[in-house]
N, C-alpha and C positions, 0 to 999 in steps of 0.2 A: 409416480416417477421419482418423486424426492427420495423416497425411501430407497429405491434402487439406486439412485446416484450416491447416496450416502454410503451405502453398503459397498458399492463398486469402488468408490474412492478409498475406503478403508482397505479393502482388499488389494487394490492396485499398490497402495504404499507399502504393503507387506511383500508383495512378490515382484514387482516390476522393477528391474535394474535400470539405472539411468544410463542412456547411450551417451557416452562421452567422446564428444567430437574435439574437444580442446581442454584447456585448463579449467578447473572449477572455478566459478566466479565467486570472489570474496564477498561475504555479505557485510557490507561497509556500513549499513544501517544499524546493525546491531539488533539485539533483541530485549525488550524489557516490559515489566508488568504484564507478562503473559502474551505479548503481541510479537509476531514475527513478520517482517516485510514479505510481500508476495514476490514472486520472481519478476513479474512485469513491472513492479515499482523499483527495480534496480538498474534499469538501463533505458536508453532512448532508442526506440526502433526507427532509425533514420530510414531504413527500407522497410516497408511494410510487408511482412511475409504473406499476410492474407490476401493481398491484391495480386500475388505473383502466381497463384494456383487456383483452379476451379473450387468453387465453394463447396463441391461434393468431397474434397479433401481437406478442408479447413480443420476438421477434428483431429487429423493426423500431423499437424504442424508442431512447432517447438513451444510447448507449455509444460515444462517440467513439474510444475506444482500440482497439476491435475492428470487424471488418466488421459483425458483428450482435451484439446483446446476448446471444443464445442460440442454440445450434444445435438446430434442430427435426429430431430423428432421424426417419427414415422409418419410422413405426409400421405397418408392412404387416399387422400381426395386427389391425388395427382394421377400417378399410372393406374392404380386400382379403379378410380372412377372413370378414367379415359377408356379403360378396357370394358367396363359395364356400358358405357354411353355407345361405344361402337357396337357393342353386341346387340342392344336393343334397337339401333338405328332409328331413333326417333319416336319409338313407342313411349319411352320415357326420356324427358329432357335431363340434362346434367344436373340441373338444380333440383328436379324431383327425386332423382337418384341419391343425391347427397341427403335429402331430407329422409327418404326411405331408409338408407343404410345406416346413417349415423344419428338420426334424430328421433325416430319413432320408437317408443317403448316396446320391449319385448312383449309385454302383455297384450298388445294389441295384435300382434302377429299370432298369438295363440288364442285369439278370440275370446279372451277374458272379459268379464263385465267390468264397466267403469272407464273404457277407452273409447266410447262412442263417438268422441269428438273427432277421432281420425278416421271416421267413415265419410271421408270427402271424396273428391273427384279422383284424386291420386289413389285413395284407397279403393275406390270402384275399379279402377284399371287393374290395380294389383290383385283384386278378388276375381278377375276374369279367369276362366279355366285354363287358358294357355299360359297364366302367369303364376298358377298356384304352386308349382314347384319352386319358383323364385322365393315366394312367400315362406315356404317351408323350410328353404335353405337359410333364409335370413333369420327365421326363429331359432334354428340349431346355432347358427354362428354368433348370434347375440348372447345366448347362454353359454356357449362353450369359451367365450372370450374372458369369461371370469374363471375358468377353471385353472387350476395350478397343478404343477408337477407333484407327483408323490414324493419326489426326492427333494423338493424345495420347501414342503410343509407349509405351503401358502404364504410365506412372507419373505421370500429372498430371491435372488437372481439365480437362474438355472438355464444355461446354455440357450440363450436367445430370448428368454422371457424378459420383458421390459417394463412390466407393470407391478405394482404392489397388489397382490390378490388377497386382500383382507375380507372382512365381513362375511358373506355367505359362501366363500370360495370352498370351504370345507364341506358344505352340504350338497355341492354339485356331484350328481352321479355320473362320473366319466364313463362307466361301463354302459349305462343306459344312452348316453349321448353317442358313443361309439357304434352302438347298434343302430342308432338312427341315421348316422353318417353313412354306414354301409348300405342301408336301405336307399338312401338317396343316391349313392353310386350306382346301385343297380337299376334305379329308375330314371336316371339322368337323361334328358332328352338329346344331349349332344355332348361333345368332347369338353367344351367350355365349362358347363355345368358340372360334368363329371370331374374335372380339375378342382373345382371349388369344393365339392363335397370329399374328394379324395384328400385334399389338404386337410379338412377337418379329421379325417380317419387316421392320417399319419400322425398329426399333432396329438390327438387323444391317446393313440397307442404308445407314442413317446412318453406322454405324461403319465401313463399307467405303467410305465417301465417295461413294457413288452416290446423291446428294442428291435429284435429280429423281426417281429410283425411289422413294426413300423416301416422298416427298410423294405420288406416284401410288398407292402401296400404301395410305397412310393413306385417301386419297380413296375408293379403290375396295373396300377390304376392311372397314375399321372402320365400325360403325354405333352410333349413339346408341341407348339402350334405356330403356325405362320402368322396369326393374328394377335396373340397375346399370351405371355406366359408369366405374368406377375405371380399368380398362385402356384404355377409350377415351381418357380424359385422359393417361394415361401414354404412349400412342402419339402423342397430339398433341404432348406435350413433346419426344419424339424427333424428330417431324416439324419442330416448330419450330426445332431445331437444324440440321436439313438446310437449311431455308429461310435461317437466319442464313448458312450456309457459302455459299451462292450469292448472298448479298447482297439477298435478298427481305426487307428490313427490316419491311415492313408486315405480312406473313404471319407473320413470327417474333414480332414485337411482339404482334400480336392473339392468337396462340395462347398465348405464355408468359402473357399476362395473363389468359387464359381458365383456364389450367392453375392459376395462382396463385389465382384465385377459387373454383375448383371443389374443388381438392384440398389441404386444410390441411396434410397431411404432406409436400407437395411446395413449400411456400412458400419455403422456404430456397433451394432449388436454383433455382426459377423466379426468385426475386429476385436471384440472382447472375447468371443468364443475361440478365435485363433490364438489368443494369449495363452490358453490352457493346453495348447497342443504340445506334444514332445518333439520339439524341432530337432534335437540331436538324433532321435530315432528315425525321423524322416529324412535327415540329411544322408543317412546310410541305408535308405530303403530304395531298393532297385525299382520297386513297384511305382514309387512316388516319383523318382527321377524320370522314368521312362514316359511319364505322363506330361507331354510338353506344353500343354495348355496352361495359360495363367502364370508362366514361369516368372514374369515380371512382378506379379502379385506375391508369389512365394519368396522371392528375394526381398521384397519390400517389407513384408511382415517379419521376416528374419531379422532385418536390420532394425526395424521399428520396435520391436520387442527385445532388443538386445541380446538375441541368440546368434548373431552372426557379425562378422567385420563389416562395417558399414560401407568402406570404400570397395571391398571385394564384392559385396552384393551390388553396389552401383555399377560395377564393371560387368557383372554378369547381366544386369538388365540392359546396359548398353550394347552388348553383343546382341542380344535378341532384338531390342528395339531402341534405337537411340532417341526416338521422340516419345517414349513411355511417359505418361503422366507420373508414374510412381518414381521414376528416376528424377523428375523435376521436384516432387515433393521431398525426397531425401536430401536433395541438394539445398533446398529452402530451408529446410530444418537446420542444416548445417550452417548456412548463411547467418541465420538469426543466433545460433549459439556463438559464432565468432563476433558478431556485432554486440551481442550482449556483454562481452569483454572489452571490446573497443570502445563502446559508448556507454560504459558503466558510470553510474553516478551514486553519489553517497547521500547520507542524511543532511549533509550541508548544501544539497542541491547543485553539486558540481561534480564531474568525474575526473579522474586521473589516469595517467598512463599505467598500465600494467607492466611492471618491470620484467616479469616472466611470461610475456605474451606470445613469443614464437613457439610454434609447435610443429613436430614433424607431420602430424596428421594433416594440418592445414596446408602445409607445403606440397603433401601428396595429392590433396585435392586440387590445388593449384595446377600440378602437372596433368592430372586427369582432365581438368577444364580445357587446358590448352589443346590437349589431343582431340577433345570433343569438338572444340571449335574449328578444328581442321576437316572434321567430317563433313563431307558434301551433302549428306542427307539430313544433318541437323537443321531443324526448322527454328527452334526458339533460341536464336543466337543471342538475343537480347538478355535473357536470363541468364545464360552461362557466362557472358561477359560480365555481368553484375557479380556473379559467383567468383570468377577469377580476380575481379578487382577487390573483392572482400577478403580473399585469401591473402592477396599482397598486402592489403592493409593491416590484416591481422599479424602479418609477418614483419610489420613496421617498414614495408617497402612502399612508402607513401607516393613517391614519385612515379614508381611503376603503376600504382593503382590509379593515379591521376591520368597517366598516359593510356592506360588500357581503356578508361572511360571516354577520354577525349578522341580516341581514334576510332571509336564506333559510333555509327549513326543509328540510335534506337528508333523503334516504331513509336507512334504517338502515345500509346498505353504505357510505355516504359520510359518516356523522357523525364517525367518527374522523378523517377527513382534515381536515374543517372544525375539529374541536377542536384538532388538532395545530398547523395553520397559525395560528389564533387565539392559541393559547398562545405560539407562537414570535414572533408580531408583538408580543405583550405583553412578553415578557422581552427582546426586542430593543430596546424603548423605554427600558429601564433603562440609563442612560448614566453612573451614578456609583454608588457604594456606598451606595445607599439601602436600609437594613436591612430596612425594612417593605415595600418593593416586592419585594425579592428573597424575603422570607419569603412573601409572597402568591404568586408564581409557584411557589415550591417546593411550597407546599401544595396548589396546584392541580394540579400534576403528581402529587403523591404520593396524592392522593385519587381519581384517575381511572385505571382499569386500561388504557385506550386510550392513555393518556400515559406512564404510568411503565413499561410493558412495552415501549415503542417506543424502541429504542436511539438512533436519530438525534435524536429530540426531548430525551430524557435528557441525552445528550452535548452537544447543542447549548446547552442551558440551563447545565449546569455550566461548559462551556468558555467561555461567555459571561462569566459572572460571574468565572470565572478571570481572564479579559482585564482586568476592571475591577480586580481586586486587583492585577494586575501593573502597571497603569497607575498605582495608588496607591502605588508602591514597596513592596509587600507580596508579593514573589515567593514566599515560603514559603506562605501562605495561598493564592496563585494555583495553585502545583503541587499542594497538597493538594485543591483544589477540582477540579482538571482530570480528565477522563476520557480515557484513551488510546483514542481513536477510530480503530481501525486496520483496521476493516472495513465495507465498504458494506452487506453482507449483513444484512438485517433480518428474515429469515425465522424466526429464533428469537426468543423473547421475552427482553427484557433482564431481569436478575436485579435487580430493584429492592430486594429484601430484603437484598442485599449492598452497597448503594451507599454505605452509611455505615461498614460494617466492613471493607470490601476496599479497600485503596489500590492502585490500579493501579501497576504497577512504574515508576518514573522514576529515570533515572540522576541527574537533578538533585536529588531527594530524598536519594538515598544519597551522592552526592558534595556534601556541604553547603558546600564551600569557596566555592560561588557566594554564599552568603548571609553571608559574613563581612564584613558592613558594619554599622556602628552603627545607621544608619536602618532596614535591613532587620529587624534583630533587634528593634528597639524597636517598630516597627510591628506585628510579629507577636506581641510580647509583650502589646500592647494588645489585639490580636484575641483572645487567649486568656484575658485577665483580666477580660472583661466579667462583670459580676454577673448579667446577664439575657440570656444568649445565646438567640438565636431557633432554631426547629426546624432550620433549614437550617445554622446554625453548629454546632449540636450534632452534626449529621450529618458535617459536615467533620472536626471534632475526633475523632470516632471513628475516623477513618482513620489516626491517627498511630500509629506503631509503638512509641513511648514516651510517657511521661507528658509532656503539653505543657510544663509548667513545667521539668521535667528537660531536655527539649530545648533550652529557652531558655537555662538556665544553663550546659549543655555548650557551646552555640553561642557565648554571650557570653563565657564563660571561655576558649575558644579564641581568640576575637577578641582579648581582652586579652593572652592568652599570646604570640601572635603578634607583638603590638606591644611585647612585653618589658615589660609592665606586670604583673609576675608576682604581686605582692601582690593585685591586683584579681582576677586569674586564679583565685587559691586561693580567694578569698571566694566565687566563683561556683561553681567546682567543688565545693566543700564543701556547697552547697545542693542538689546532685543527690541525690535520695532512692534512686534505684536506679542507682548506678554502673556496675554490672555490664552494663547495656544498652550503655553507651558506651566502656567501656575494661576492661582486665584488671586483675588485682591487682599485677602486678609492673612493673619498669621494665628496659628493655634498656639496661644501663650503656655498653655499646659504642658508644651514641650520641655518647658523649664522646670517642671516639677518631677517627682519620682513617685513610685509606687512599692509597696512591699510585696504584694502578690504578683504572680506571673502568669495569669490566666489570659492567654492571648485571645480568646474568643469572646471577650466581653470589652465594652468601650473603656479606654484608658481612663477617661475623665472620671469614671465611676470608681475607679481604684486610686487615683491620684490623691497624694497628701495635701494638695492644694496650695502648695508653697507659692505658686505664681500669683495667688489672689492677693497676697500682701504687697506685691510689687507691681500693681496694675498701672501705677503712674509711670514706672519705668519702662515696663514692658509694652504698654499701649493697649488699646482695645482688643479683647479676644475676638477671633474669627467667629462669625456666625454662619452657619451652614444652611443656605436657603433651600437647596435641593433634597428633597425627601428620600430620593433614591441613592443618595451618595453617603457612605458610612464616614463618619468623622475621621477615622484612621486613614481612610484614602483620600482625604482632602489635600490638595497641593498647595503647600504653604507659598505665600509670596516670597521668593528667595531674596529679593532686595531687601524686605523688611526683616528677614531671618538673619541675613549677614550683618546687616546694620545693627540690629539688636545685640548680636553677639559682641560686635565692636564696642558697642556702648557699654556692655556689662564687664568687659575688659577694662575699659577706661575708668569706670566707677569703682572697680576693684583696686584701682591704683590710687584713686583721689578720695575715696571714702573708707579709710582703713577700719572703721567701726563695723562695716557691713562687709568687708573683704570675704569672709568665709561664706556668707550668703550668696554673694555674687559668682564665686567660683563654683560653689554647689549647683547653682543654676546652670552655668556653662557646662560643668560636668554632666548634669542631667540631660542637656540638650544633645551633647555627643552621644551619650549612651542610648538616648531614645532614638538618634538617627543611626545607630549601628545595627548590625544584623540581628541584635538581640532585642531591639526596641519596638516600639509602636509606631514610629514616624519614619519608617525606612524610605518612604517615597520621597523624602527631601534629598536624600543622598543616593538612592538606588533606583529610582524611577518604578517602584514596585509597591504594592500595597501590603498592608500588614499580613493578609493571608497568604501571601507568596513568599514567605520567608524561606520555605524549603528550596526555592530555586538558588538560593545563595549557598546552599550546603556544597554545591558543586561536585567534586569527586566522590563525596560521601554517598551520593545517590547513584552513582554510575562507574564510568571507566576511570581508573586511576591515571590513565594517560592524559586526562584533561588538566591535570595539575599545572602543566606548562602555560596553558592559555588562561587560567584562572586569575582574575584581578586579585591582588593582595590588598585586602581592605582592613587588615587588622590594626593599622594606625588609628583609625577612628576610635576604636576602643582604648588604645593607648592614650588618645588625646583626652578621652573622658577621664581616664585614671590619672593623668598629669594634673588636670584641673581639680580633681577631687584631693589630691594630695596637696596642692596649693591651699586649698581650703582648710584642710586639717592642720596644716602648719601655720595658718594664719594666727597672729598674736591675739586677735580679736575673735569673737564668734560665740554664739550660745552654745551651752552643752547640748541642747537638742539639735542645733544644726551639726555639730561635730558628730554626734551619735548617728545622725542620719547620713552623713558623709562616709562613716566607718561601714555602715550597712552597704551602701553604694560601692565602696571599694571592695568589699567582699564579692559583690555581684561582678564587678569588672575583672576581678580575678579568679573567677569560678574554677573550682578544682575538686571534682568528686571522683571517688572510686567506689567499688562495692563488690560484694561476693555473694554467691548463692549457697545457702546451707541445705544440703540435700536430705539431711536428717529431719529437719523441721521444715522443709519447703518453704523457706523465708529468704528474702533478699535483703542484705544489710548494706547500707550506704554509708560512706564515711566521707568527710570533706578533709581537704589536704592542703598544703603550700600556704600561700598568703591569704586564700579563702579562710582557713582555719585561723591564721594569725590575726586577721581582722575581727572575726568572731570572737577570739580570746580577748582582744582589746575591748571591744563593745560589751563583753560580758563582765569584764575585770573592772572596767573604769567608768562605765555609763549605765549600770544597772539601776541607777536612782532616776533616770529620766523617763519622762512620759513615753517618748520615742521607742526606747528600750522595751518598755511594757507593751507597746503596740506591735513591735516585731515579735516578741515573745508570744503574743497571741495569734498573729496572723502568719508567721512564717514557720512551716513545719520543720524545715531544714534547721533554722536556729533553736527551735523548741527541742528537737531531737539532740541537738549538739549540747545545748545547755543541760539537758536531763542525762 
């Protein structure tokens, strides 16, 4: 079955036009790294299309990413077994028939050696003279089920075949099997068994490409019965395939439509077969039009396969039968396409209004629905009221949609859909942070089990409010409010009990550097500082992994620290009541050293020049990492100690002029190491050394993200400023000055290059101040030990000098 489905999906994508009921949904998630979001991941199905129609029609609902919404497996144990059970009237029980037909090996039916274990009580009954025909038929059926069409070459779909016929399929002699089938037809004890054998004859003739003979066998052997016709319609399906092969489109269409109507377990394969018919030819065929049977199915498949105007076909169906289930399916497909735009969401877990959402098609459907609701013969008024309300919502007539829903009293089975749609319309009307309106919508959902257990409704509400917080420059509250809606499936109830205590994983929440803006921090501080929070706001705050005020103090302290406003940073950090949530007890003093190499996949301390070791009395004890699972580069330095140490170094640079260059060199190293180029990024970015690509921002995605990207270039500028202060200091060893020059070249990195197609080589060149500082290092400090170390370890400098 998997091979068949894969082949069918590929074929379908090539030939099936999308039935466009409205505007195309914008794919707001984007595609990256070879991944494309699925259709069902782009919207909230407030109205569950699958619960509005019979399961027999689920395959034909709105799932444009796949040929069908679901695969309807051939449940032969239902109608087929039921007919066998009725035929034998207690001679064999249903359980025994399932065992005989589906479980016993063909070798036993052929009396081959090695299957003696099946000579049991059931086997004894089957070997009685009156049942030997049944045994012969089953032997034929079990062999022929592995036969494949000459046209399919044994490995693909062909007019109704639904299995992958590999292995020994090519060794099966269909001609011999056909002869045996005809023998059984001639000796069948009654019409029931004759139909079974006749089915095998029609199928095998079809597979042998003897199409006219297959049609003749169907017409002469098969008979409709008042007791059971499952195999009659299975044979009709094979006959339809033969008719298609000889381009008898009318016979093929009428037969496939009849099979589709009569056999629910064959609707999937019949639906596939109907896809390949020439509907334009059929539309103009007098013979096809004069056959009035299954007109609703004809119109349905024309619309479903995109060969006819959907609304026109719906009108055709309604004239024949206003209560046709096929009319309902087309309407529900349309409903789901409209709500996919109205309740669209994005990769930020909220949806926005579609500015171009009004469409003439939806308006026409609205008029059609109104007329249909006036029809006295219409039974399913609940469904069509939902359809009408959705068209009004789609056309931005929200008040009309609410009135339509509120003026109708639905039956029990439809009440939940009405409630969910009304609730969604109500919270969508909230366009600003109206706390009381948000509270009312929240409490409405919380008090109704049909609402708070329905994941799409819950997620749509929270993510709509999340969008409002984001628009109000409060992205922290926004991400806390959001629900990571990553699944369309709503067959399991949403755990409302955990909606306030469980915070869905968010890389934005964990990588807090996105929020290091004064207005973001202040807006969130106001949010958590209200003296009378609403029930909704209390729920959101329960999601926080830390005490809200601690979170703000840590974030604001980090904001100040990054800006080199260290005294302000210390004041904030010291107000954190549970610092262990945010940082460790120690400080990695190697942050004040530098390295020549830039290998980011090795521990920094292994490449450090060890400058910090000479100042252990000033810097204090170096942090010892006790956790074996924690890389040193991901250790969270004690930010109070870090800020206070930077303050101390600044003061010493002013009061100990003989060491000024050294102190400024260490401060510059600290800022460089905390920048996006360093090894200690989690001190200023809340991410580890291996996550530096996250800081690349728009370089790795859409350039539109530049507007929201935090500008952190000042961190590198601060490093540069302190290095310059050290270089300009009157005191300081030549070794320190050489080291400072090299770090100035790194902070002012400038490279360009070109590719030589003649030699297949890429030439790198340094430029700007990068080049100027290398010049100065080369011209003025070539006698230093540091110069010799750089010349040995830095390929950039070595190539430059050479």
